[in-house]
DOMARVEX-544087 format. One record per residue: residue number from 1; x, y, z of N, C-alpha, C, CB in turn. Coordinates in pm, 1 decimal. Each point is the difference from the previous one (the first is absolute). Glycine has a CB too. Layout:
N
<vexvex keba="NUM" n_c1="X" n_c2="Y" n_c3="Z" ca_c1="X" ca_c2="Y" ca_c3="Z" c_c1="X" c_c2="Y" c_c3="Z" cb_c1="X" cb_c2="Y" cb_c3="Z"/>
...
//
This chain:
70
<vexvex keba="1" n_c1="10399.7" n_c2="7311.7" n_c3="11375.2" ca_c1="121.3" ca_c2="51.0" ca_c3="51.6" c_c1="49.2" c_c2="123.3" c_c3="-78.4" cb_c1="53.3" cb_c2="-231.2" cb_c3="77.6"/>
<vexvex keba="2" n_c1="-8.9" n_c2="334.2" n_c3="-13.1" ca_c1="31.0" ca_c2="130.7" ca_c3="-62.8" c_c1="146.2" c_c2="-1.8" c_c3="-48.6" cb_c1="-169.9" cb_c2="121.6" cb_c3="150.9"/>
<vexvex keba="3" n_c1="209.9" n_c2="-27.9" n_c3="-233.6" ca_c1="123.7" ca_c2="8.7" ca_c3="-42.3" c_c1="110.7" c_c2="17.4" c_c3="92.8" cb_c1="-109.3" cb_c2="72.3" cb_c3="-174.0"/>
<vexvex keba="4" n_c1="81.9" n_c2="19.2" n_c3="286.9" ca_c1="85.1" ca_c2="17.8" ca_c3="106.2" c_c1="32.5" c_c2="-119.6" c_c3="74.5" cb_c1="-83.4" cb_c2="211.2" cb_c3="8.3"/>
<vexvex keba="5" n_c1="-18.6" n_c2="-309.9" n_c3="5.2" ca_c1="18.4" ca_c2="-129.6" ca_c3="77.2" c_c1="86.1" c_c2="-90.3" c_c3="-85.2" cb_c1="-227.2" cb_c2="17.7" cb_c3="119.8"/>
<vexvex keba="6" n_c1="237.1" n_c2="-2.4" n_c3="-241.3" ca_c1="92.5" ca_c2="-69.2" ca_c3="-102.5" c_c1="146.5" c_c2="51.2" c_c3="3.0" cb_c1="-202.5" cb_c2="-29.1" cb_c3="-149.6"/>
<vexvex keba="7" n_c1="212.0" n_c2="151.1" n_c3="212.7" ca_c1="131.5" ca_c2="53.8" ca_c3="12.3" c_c1="33.3" c_c2="106.8" c_c3="-108.3" cb_c1="64.9" cb_c2="-219.5" cb_c3="102.5"/>
<vexvex keba="8" n_c1="-175.6" n_c2="250.9" n_c3="-164.8" ca_c1="4.4" ca_c2="88.4" ca_c3="-130.3" c_c1="-32.9" c_c2="146.7" c_c3="56.5" cb_c1="-87.3" cb_c2="-199.3" cb_c3="-181.7"/>
<vexvex keba="9" n_c1="181.9" n_c2="294.2" n_c3="179.8" ca_c1="-25.3" ca_c2="136.9" ca_c3="43.9" c_c1="-112.7" c_c2="68.9" c_c3="-77.0" cb_c1="238.5" cb_c2="11.8" cb_c3="63.9"/>
<vexvex keba="10" n_c1="-318.0" n_c2="61.2" n_c3="-1.0" ca_c1="-112.9" ca_c2="76.3" ca_c3="-45.5" c_c1="-3.2" c_c2="134.7" c_c3="58.3" cb_c1="-120.8" cb_c2="-203.3" cb_c3="-28.5"/>
<vexvex keba="11" n_c1="74.5" n_c2="288.1" n_c3="-49.6" ca_c1="-27.1" ca_c2="149.4" ca_c3="52.2" c_c1="-147.7" c_c2="42.6" c_c3="-34.6" cb_c1="255.3" cb_c2="69.6" cb_c3="-39.1"/>
<vexvex keba="12" n_c1="-320.9" n_c2="-26.2" n_c3="126.3" ca_c1="-133.8" ca_c2="47.4" ca_c3="-21.6" c_c1="-0.5" c_c2="149.6" c_c3="-16.1" cb_c1="-89.6" cb_c2="-191.0" cb_c3="128.9"/>
<vexvex keba="13" n_c1="35.4" n_c2="248.4" n_c3="-246.3" ca_c1="-10.9" ca_c2="130.7" ca_c3="-27.0" c_c1="-132.6" c_c2="51.6" c_c3="61.4" cb_c1="143.3" cb_c2="-30.0" cb_c3="-207.6"/>
<vexvex keba="14" n_c1="-133.6" n_c2="123.8" n_c3="305.7" ca_c1="-108.8" ca_c2="31.5" ca_c3="75.3" c_c1="-19.5" c_c2="153.4" c_c3="-2.0" cb_c1="36.1" cb_c2="-208.5" cb_c3="139.6"/>
<vexvex keba="15" n_c1="-158.2" n_c2="249.2" n_c3="-166.1" ca_c1="-40.9" ca_c2="142.3" ca_c3="8.4" c_c1="-4.2" c_c2="28.0" c_c3="142.3" cb_c1="-133.5" cb_c2="4.0" cb_c3="-211.2"/>
<vexvex keba="16" n_c1="177.7" n_c2="133.0" n_c3="243.2" ca_c1="16.3" ca_c2="43.0" ca_c3="132.6" c_c1="-117.7" c_c2="-25.9" c_c3="92.3" cb_c1="147.5" cb_c2="164.1" cb_c3="-93.9"/>
<vexvex keba="17" n_c1="-279.9" n_c2="-151.6" n_c3="39.2" ca_c1="-111.3" ca_c2="-24.1" ca_c3="76.2" c_c1="-22.6" c_c2="-141.3" c_c3="46.4" cb_c1="-84.6" cb_c2="184.0" cb_c3="-116.5"/>
<vexvex keba="18" n_c1="156.9" n_c2="-276.3" n_c3="63.6" ca_c1="-15.5" ca_c2="-144.8" ca_c3="35.9" c_c1="118.9" c_c2="-66.5" c_c3="67.7" cb_c1="-148.8" cb_c2="-10.8" cb_c3="-190.1"/>
<vexvex keba="19" n_c1="241.8" n_c2="76.0" n_c3="246.2" ca_c1="118.1" ca_c2="-42.4" ca_c3="63.0" c_c1="-39.2" c_c2="-91.4" c_c3="122.9" cb_c1="124.4" cb_c2="215.7" cb_c3="-80.9"/>
<vexvex keba="20" n_c1="-225.7" n_c2="-173.1" n_c3="158.7" ca_c1="-49.5" ca_c2="-75.8" ca_c3="111.6" c_c1="-70.4" c_c2="-124.9" c_c3="-41.6" cb_c1="-19.3" cb_c2="207.2" cb_c3="122.4"/>
<vexvex keba="21" n_c1="-60.4" n_c2="-206.2" n_c3="-222.5" ca_c1="-60.1" ca_c2="-111.6" ca_c3="-55.1" c_c1="104.6" c_c2="-97.2" c_c3="-51.1" cb_c1="-197.4" cb_c2="137.9" cb_c3="-54.6"/>
<vexvex keba="22" n_c1="296.4" n_c2="-90.5" n_c3="-19.8" ca_c1="100.8" ca_c2="-97.3" ca_c3="-54.8" c_c1="71.6" c_c2="-68.9" c_c3="107.4" cb_c1="30.0" cb_c2="136.8" cb_c3="-196.7"/>
<vexvex keba="23" n_c1="12.2" n_c2="-69.3" n_c3="302.6" ca_c1="69.0" ca_c2="-49.3" ca_c3="116.7" c_c1="-84.4" c_c2="-97.3" c_c3="76.1" cb_c1="124.9" cb_c2="209.9" cb_c3="12.4"/>
<vexvex keba="24" n_c1="-257.5" n_c2="-179.5" n_c3="1.1" ca_c1="-82.3" ca_c2="-91.2" ca_c3="64.0" c_c1="-25.3" c_c2="-128.5" c_c3="-67.7" cb_c1="-91.6" cb_c2="188.2" cb_c3="92.5"/>
<vexvex keba="25" n_c1="76.8" n_c2="-168.7" n_c3="-222.1" ca_c1="-11.8" ca_c2="-127.3" ca_c3="-90.7" c_c1="127.5" c_c2="-79.3" c_c3="2.6" cb_c1="-159.3" cb_c2="117.0" cb_c3="-155.4"/>
<vexvex keba="26" n_c1="274.9" n_c2="-62.9" n_c3="161.9" ca_c1="123.7" ca_c2="-72.3" ca_c3="-8.1" c_c1="9.6" c_c2="-72.8" c_c3="135.4" cb_c1="116.0" cb_c2="169.0" cb_c3="-164.7"/>
<vexvex keba="27" n_c1="-156.4" n_c2="-101.6" n_c3="282.0" ca_c1="16.8" ca_c2="-61.1" ca_c3="130.8" c_c1="-95.0" c_c2="-112.4" c_c3="0.9" cb_c1="70.6" cb_c2="210.9" cb_c3="117.8"/>
<vexvex keba="28" n_c1="-184.1" n_c2="-211.4" n_c3="-179.9" ca_c1="-100.5" ca_c2="-115.2" ca_c3="8.7" c_c1="64.4" c_c2="-119.5" c_c3="-70.5" cb_c1="-209.7" cb_c2="156.6" cb_c3="0.4"/>
<vexvex keba="29" n_c1="295.8" n_c2="-132.0" n_c3="-91.9" ca_c1="63.5" ca_c2="-121.0" ca_c3="-67.1" c_c1="142.1" c_c2="-20.6" c_c3="70.1" cb_c1="-125.3" cb_c2="44.5" cb_c3="-238.4"/>
<vexvex keba="30" n_c1="147.6" n_c2="1.4" n_c3="351.4" ca_c1="126.0" ca_c2="-10.5" ca_c3="80.3" c_c1="124.9" c_c2="49.6" c_c3="-72.0" cb_c1="-102.0" cb_c2="-193.5" cb_c3="112.4"/>
<vexvex keba="31" n_c1="83.8" n_c2="316.1" n_c3="-172.5" ca_c1="122.8" ca_c2="79.3" ca_c3="-54.5" c_c1="-8.4" c_c2="131.2" c_c3="81.5" cb_c1="3.3" cb_c2="-101.4" cb_c3="-254.3"/>
<vexvex keba="32" n_c1="48.1" n_c2="113.0" n_c3="364.6" ca_c1="-10.7" ca_c2="122.1" ca_c3="77.8" c_c1="82.6" c_c2="112.9" c_c3="-51.9" cb_c1="-45.2" cb_c2="-138.8" cb_c3="189.9"/>
<vexvex keba="33" n_c1="130.5" n_c2="129.8" n_c3="-281.5" ca_c1="83.7" ca_c2="105.4" ca_c3="-58.2" c_c1="-17.6" c_c2="-3.9" c_c3="-154.0" cb_c1="170.6" cb_c2="-15.4" cb_c3="195.3"/>
<vexvex keba="34" n_c1="-272.4" n_c2="39.9" n_c3="-255.1" ca_c1="-19.3" ca_c2="-14.6" ca_c3="-144.4" c_c1="88.5" c_c2="107.3" c_c3="-73.5" cb_c1="-243.7" cb_c2="-90.9" cb_c3="35.7"/>
<vexvex keba="35" n_c1="301.0" n_c2="58.4" n_c3="-147.2" ca_c1="71.6" ca_c2="98.6" ca_c3="-90.6" c_c1="-112.0" c_c2="72.2" c_c3="-71.1" cb_c1="215.9" cb_c2="-144.0" cb_c3="-36.3"/>
<vexvex keba="36" n_c1="-209.8" n_c2="285.4" n_c3="63.2" ca_c1="-97.5" ca_c2="90.4" ca_c3="-60.3" c_c1="71.0" c_c2="104.9" c_c3="-65.3" cb_c1="-167.3" cb_c2="-48.2" cb_c3="163.4"/>
<vexvex keba="37" n_c1="110.1" n_c2="86.4" n_c3="-275.7" ca_c1="42.8" ca_c2="119.4" ca_c3="-85.3" c_c1="-122.5" c_c2="92.2" c_c3="20.1" cb_c1="153.1" cb_c2="-130.1" cb_c3="-187.6"/>
<vexvex keba="38" n_c1="-141.5" n_c2="238.2" n_c3="250.3" ca_c1="-107.0" ca_c2="89.1" ca_c3="28.0" c_c1="-7.6" c_c2="107.5" c_c3="-107.7" cb_c1="24.4" cb_c2="-46.5" cb_c3="244.9"/>
<vexvex keba="39" n_c1="-141.4" n_c2="71.6" n_c3="-303.0" ca_c1="-22.1" ca_c2="102.2" ca_c3="-99.7" c_c1="-118.6" c_c2="88.3" c_c3="35.0" cb_c1="98.0" cb_c2="-151.4" cb_c3="-169.8"/>
<vexvex keba="40" n_c1="-100.9" n_c2="276.0" n_c3="137.5" ca_c1="-118.0" ca_c2="84.0" ca_c3="15.4" c_c1="-108.3" c_c2="-18.4" c_c3="-109.5" cb_c1="151.7" cb_c2="161.0" cb_c3="111.9"/>
<vexvex keba="41" n_c1="-105.9" n_c2="-233.5" n_c3="-216.3" ca_c1="-79.5" ca_c2="-23.7" ca_c3="-118.7" c_c1="-96.3" c_c2="-114.0" c_c3="-2.1" cb_c1="181.6" cb_c2="96.7" cb_c3="-103.7"/>
<vexvex keba="42" n_c1="-293.7" n_c2="-93.9" n_c3="38.2" ca_c1="-82.0" ca_c2="-103.5" ca_c3="-21.5" c_c1="24.6" c_c2="-35.1" c_c3="-145.7" cb_c1="-167.8" cb_c2="67.9" cb_c3="180.7"/>
<vexvex keba="43" n_c1="247.3" n_c2="-165.8" n_c3="-194.9" ca_c1="48.5" ca_c2="-44.2" ca_c3="-140.9" c_c1="-110.6" c_c2="-20.2" c_c3="-91.3" cb_c1="191.1" cb_c2="-110.4" cb_c3="94.9"/>
<vexvex keba="44" n_c1="-310.0" n_c2="56.7" n_c3="-56.7" ca_c1="-97.7" ca_c2="-22.4" ca_c3="-105.4" c_c1="-66.0" c_c2="120.9" c_c3="-64.2" cb_c1="-36.5" cb_c2="-203.0" cb_c3="116.5"/>
<vexvex keba="45" n_c1="68.4" n_c2="319.7" n_c3="-47.3" ca_c1="-48.2" ca_c2="130.2" ca_c3="-53.0" c_c1="104.3" c_c2="70.9" c_c3="-93.5" cb_c1="-138.9" cb_c2="23.2" cb_c3="213.0"/>
<vexvex keba="46" n_c1="243.3" n_c2="-85.1" n_c3="-234.3" ca_c1="121.9" ca_c2="65.9" ca_c3="-62.2" c_c1="11.5" c_c2="-54.8" c_c3="-142.9" cb_c1="126.1" cb_c2="24.5" cb_c3="228.1"/>
<vexvex keba="47" n_c1="-73.2" n_c2="71.8" n_c3="-310.5" ca_c1="28.5" ca_c2="-37.9" ca_c3="-142.5" c_c1="136.5" c_c2="-88.8" c_c3="9.1" cb_c1="-118.4" cb_c2="230.2" cb_c3="-110.3"/>
<vexvex keba="48" n_c1="138.3" n_c2="-294.8" n_c3="3.1" ca_c1="126.9" ca_c2="-77.2" ca_c3="2.4" c_c1="122.6" c_c2="80.0" c_c3="29.2" cb_c1="-102.5" cb_c2="-147.2" cb_c3="-157.9"/>
<vexvex keba="49" n_c1="123.8" n_c2="264.1" n_c3="95.4" ca_c1="124.3" ca_c2="82.7" ca_c3="29.8" c_c1="-4.6" c_c2="43.8" c_c3="144.1" cb_c1="15.7" cb_c2="84.7" cb_c3="-239.1"/>
<vexvex keba="50" n_c1="-118.8" n_c2="-45.0" n_c3="295.8" ca_c1="-12.4" ca_c2="33.5" ca_c3="147.7" c_c1="33.8" c_c2="-124.9" c_c3="84.7" cb_c1="-183.2" cb_c2="176.4" cb_c3="-49.0"/>
<vexvex keba="51" n_c1="143.6" n_c2="-283.2" n_c3="9.1" ca_c1="11.3" ca_c2="-119.8" ca_c3="78.2" c_c1="157.8" c_c2="-29.6" c_c3="-0.3" cb_c1="-250.4" cb_c2="-94.4" cb_c3="-63.4"/>
<vexvex keba="52" n_c1="317.7" n_c2="107.1" n_c3="-51.0" ca_c1="138.7" ca_c2="-14.0" ca_c3="-1.0" c_c1="65.0" c_c2="96.5" c_c3="90.0" cb_c1="-14.6" cb_c2="-83.5" cb_c3="-222.3"/>
<vexvex keba="53" n_c1="-23.4" n_c2="212.3" n_c3="221.6" ca_c1="58.9" ca_c2="103.8" ca_c3="88.2" c_c1="-21.1" c_c2="-38.0" c_c3="146.9" cb_c1="-42.3" cb_c2="178.7" cb_c3="-175.9"/>
<vexvex keba="54" n_c1="-78.9" n_c2="-222.3" n_c3="204.0" ca_c1="-35.2" ca_c2="-36.5" ca_c3="144.8" c_c1="90.6" c_c2="-120.9" c_c3="44.5" cb_c1="-252.2" cb_c2="79.9" cb_c3="-30.4"/>
<vexvex keba="55" n_c1="283.6" n_c2="-176.1" n_c3="-53.3" ca_c1="74.5" ca_c2="-118.7" ca_c3="29.1" c_c1="145.4" c_c2="60.0" c_c3="28.1" cb_c1="-152.1" cb_c2="-172.3" cb_c3="-153.3"/>
<vexvex keba="56" n_c1="205.1" n_c2="256.5" n_c3="58.9" ca_c1="127.3" ca_c2="48.0" ca_c3="11.1" c_c1="29.8" c_c2="71.7" c_c3="142.8" cb_c1="-9.0" cb_c2="20.9" cb_c3="-258.7"/>
<vexvex keba="57" n_c1="-91.1" n_c2="29.4" n_c3="303.5" ca_c1="-2.1" ca_c2="79.2" ca_c3="135.8" c_c1="14.8" c_c2="-110.2" c_c3="123.2" cb_c1="-167.9" cb_c2="201.6" cb_c3="-107.1"/>
<vexvex keba="58" n_c1="127.2" n_c2="-324.1" n_c3="85.2" ca_c1="22.6" ca_c2="-101.3" ca_c3="110.0" c_c1="85.4" c_c2="-119.4" c_c3="-45.4" cb_c1="-222.0" cb_c2="65.8" cb_c3="97.7"/>
<vexvex keba="59" n_c1="294.3" n_c2="-49.3" n_c3="-205.8" ca_c1="77.9" ca_c2="-119.0" ca_c3="-37.4" c_c1="106.9" c_c2="-41.4" c_c3="98.2" cb_c1="-43.3" cb_c2="64.0" cb_c3="-227.8"/>
<vexvex keba="60" n_c1="86.2" n_c2="21.8" n_c3="292.4" ca_c1="106.1" ca_c2="-35.3" ca_c3="112.4" c_c1="-72.3" c_c2="-84.6" c_c3="112.5" cb_c1="139.4" cb_c2="227.1" cb_c3="-42.4"/>
<vexvex keba="61" n_c1="-268.5" n_c2="-188.0" n_c3="87.2" ca_c1="-52.6" ca_c2="-82.3" ca_c3="90.5" c_c1="-31.4" c_c2="-144.6" c_c3="-51.0" cb_c1="-82.2" cb_c2="208.1" cb_c3="100.8"/>
<vexvex keba="62" n_c1="47.4" n_c2="-212.2" n_c3="-231.7" ca_c1="-32.2" ca_c2="-129.7" ca_c3="-65.2" c_c1="122.7" c_c2="-87.3" c_c3="-5.4" cb_c1="-178.2" cb_c2="108.4" cb_c3="-137.8"/>
<vexvex keba="63" n_c1="298.5" n_c2="-48.5" n_c3="98.1" ca_c1="116.8" ca_c2="-80.2" ca_c3="-7.3" c_c1="50.2" c_c2="-41.2" c_c3="141.0" cb_c1="56.7" cb_c2="116.1" cb_c3="-216.7"/>
<vexvex keba="64" n_c1="-68.0" n_c2="-22.1" n_c3="314.3" ca_c1="51.6" ca_c2="-45.5" ca_c3="137.7" c_c1="-100.1" c_c2="-105.0" c_c3="52.7" cb_c1="113.3" cb_c2="232.1" cb_c3="55.3"/>
<vexvex keba="65" n_c1="-248.5" n_c2="-221.2" n_c3="-85.8" ca_c1="-82.8" ca_c2="-110.0" ca_c3="39.9" c_c1="25.1" c_c2="-135.6" c_c3="-59.0" cb_c1="-155.0" cb_c2="169.1" cb_c3="32.2"/>
<vexvex keba="66" n_c1="216.1" n_c2="-161.7" n_c3="-152.2" ca_c1="27.4" ca_c2="-129.8" ca_c3="-66.3" c_c1="140.1" c_c2="-49.6" c_c3="32.4" cb_c1="-156.6" cb_c2="62.0" cb_c3="-185.7"/>
<vexvex keba="67" n_c1="247.5" n_c2="15.1" n_c3="225.5" ca_c1="133.8" ca_c2="-44.8" ca_c3="21.1" c_c1="45.9" c_c2="-0.2" c_c3="138.0" cb_c1="41.4" cb_c2="76.8" cb_c3="-212.5"/>
<vexvex keba="68" n_c1="-119.7" n_c2="-12.7" n_c3="318.3" ca_c1="62.9" ca_c2="-8.6" ca_c3="136.8" c_c1="-91.5" c_c2="-72.3" c_c3="91.5" cb_c1="123.7" cb_c2="213.0" cb_c3="-32.0"/>
<vexvex keba="69" n_c1="-65.8" n_c2="-287.2" n_c3="122.5" ca_c1="-74.6" ca_c2="-73.2" ca_c3="97.1" c_c1="-96.5" c_c2="89.6" c_c3="82.7" cb_c1="192.1" cb_c2="-161.0" cb_c3="7.8"/>
<vexvex keba="70" n_c1="-301.2" n_c2="111.1" n_c3="23.5" ca_c1="-91.0" ca_c2="65.0" ca_c3="78.4" c_c1="34.5" c_c2="-18.6" c_c3="148.3" cb_c1="-169.6" cb_c2="-29.1" cb_c3="-180.8"/>
//
């Protein structure tokens, strides 16, 4: 059972090139409107300071995904 099924809000951080994949995967698990925070960055290639900056750029999407009904 996933966190969403337990009623725990979740947000997936998704690189722009993987939006369709993220939506398809969510749909396969019966979550047609997943909360996504879209970023142009591949986090695994960023230094810690650049990761922080990248998260700052999408923090509103993350907060909205955790606090608003889908």
